[in-house]
Phi, psi and omega in degrees: 000144178282165181300148177297142175241163177264171184299327178300323177293316179301318182295340179288337181285133174250098182256123183232158175272128178232157177250125180284113184260341180206140178232127182230148170288153175248125183305128177081002181251117181281335186247345188262141165249152169259114181258134169257121190235131177263131178243012180087188188296320186295317184255327181085210182254140180228157173259129180227126176270136183224129180275061186235011185301325182286348185253333188214143181277160177302318183297325180285340180272322185300131179089354182283144171257128181211174181269142179224145168275120186255353179250022173286138179303135179302148181218135178277127176233120182052037177082002180249131178281116178269128187248040179158189181214134176285146177263130182211166177230149178178176179226112179297324181297323182258003181054044177250143185204144174205132169285156182271094182276155175237163181289160183297336182283352175276123183285146175297146183091347179299144178276154177250131180222000000 
């Protein structure tokens, strides 16, 4: 388990629902996808790199609504600026993985609390 945090730390996270509108391979990257994600009018569209290629196909990701951390500092991965992080669950030991999907009635851009 990671170290305990206080509620003030939790409140710093901005977790929003986004819809994956495009999934692309990244040249030379065995584990990374380049995701184009729509978050609605307030945030717009962002590019997010995700190391999930070994677990899920491009076709299974496109059109999915899932949770993303949107206020993570941008980071360059393989020359692409990643502007957030996808939320997923899994076990490396058992090779199990799942993105955290939400139902269709939850609007993109909605906050997670």
